[in-house]
C-alpha positions as CSV (number, residue, x, y, z in Angstrom):
1,M,102.8,119.2,71.8
2,S,100.5,121.8,70.1
3,H,98.2,121.7,73.0
4,A,100.6,123.0,75.4
5,V,100.0,126.3,77.1
6,P,102.9,128.6,76.4
7,S,104.9,129.7,79.6
8,P,106.8,132.6,80.0
9,P,110.4,132.7,79.6
10,Y,112.7,131.7,82.6
11,D,115.2,134.1,84.3
12,S,118.9,133.2,84.0
13,L,119.7,129.6,85.0
14,A,123.5,130.2,84.3
15,G,125.4,128.0,86.3
16,V,122.7,125.4,87.1
17,R,123.4,121.7,86.1
18,I,120.5,119.5,85.5
19,A,120.6,115.7,84.6
20,L,118.3,113.6,82.9
21,C,118.4,110.4,84.7
22,P,116.4,107.4,83.3
23,L,116.0,104.6,85.9
24,P,117.3,101.4,85.2
25,H,115.1,98.5,84.5
26,T,112.0,100.9,83.8
27,P,110.5,101.4,80.4
28,A,111.2,104.3,78.4
29,P,108.8,107.2,78.7
30,G,106.2,107.2,75.6
31,P,106.6,109.8,72.7
32,D,104.5,112.4,74.5
33,A,106.7,112.4,77.6
34,Q,109.8,112.3,75.7
35,A,108.8,115.3,73.7
36,A,108.0,117.4,77.0
37,L,111.5,116.2,78.4
38,Q,113.1,117.6,75.3
39,H,111.3,120.8,75.3
40,A,111.9,121.4,78.8
41,A,115.5,120.5,78.2
42,Q,115.7,123.1,75.4
43,R,114.0,125.6,77.5
44,L,116.5,125.0,80.4
45,E,119.3,125.5,78.0
46,T,118.0,128.4,76.5
47,A,117.6,130.0,80.0
48,G,121.3,129.3,80.4
49,A,121.3,125.8,82.4
50,S,123.6,122.8,81.4
51,V,121.2,119.7,80.6
52,F,122.9,116.3,80.3
53,S,122.0,112.6,80.4
54,L,123.4,110.8,83.3
55,E,123.0,106.9,83.3
56,L,122.2,105.6,86.9
57,G,124.2,102.3,87.9
58,D,122.2,99.1,89.0
59,D,122.5,100.3,92.6
60,F,119.4,102.7,91.5
61,G,117.3,99.6,90.3
62,A,115.3,99.2,93.3
63,L,114.5,102.8,93.6
64,V,111.3,102.6,91.9
65,E,109.9,99.8,94.6
66,H,111.4,101.8,97.6
67,Q,109.5,104.9,96.4
68,E,106.3,102.8,96.0
69,T,106.6,101.5,99.5
70,I,107.1,105.1,100.8
71,L,104.3,106.5,99.0
72,A,102.1,103.6,100.4
73,Y,103.1,104.3,103.8
74,E,102.6,108.2,103.4
75,A,99.1,107.8,101.6
76,T,98.0,105.6,104.5
77,R,99.0,108.0,107.1
78,A,97.5,111.0,105.1
79,L,94.1,109.5,104.4
80,A,93.7,108.0,107.6
81,S,91.3,110.5,109.0
82,E,89.2,110.0,105.8
83,W,89.2,106.4,106.2
84,A,88.1,106.9,110.1
85,R,85.2,109.4,108.9
86,F,84.0,107.7,105.9
87,A,85.0,103.9,106.4
88,D,81.0,103.1,106.4
89,R,80.1,104.6,103.4
């Protein structure tokens, strides 16, 4: 991550708990994403937060599918005026 822009230190995050939760049945993040997550976790811990891994159960397996359904609905509503104004182009 040599191309990352340095950011200022965080204020104290003492008492804050942050879970890293990989979703079941989804591919693992690529090396750059893994490095970014690790870097963020280290910075959060340095600022006083407790960072830990949490395995989600199979009940969360359909979470991505549900999120995609919600995203499609919201995008349709958010872009409806654009479609109405520029559909002929």
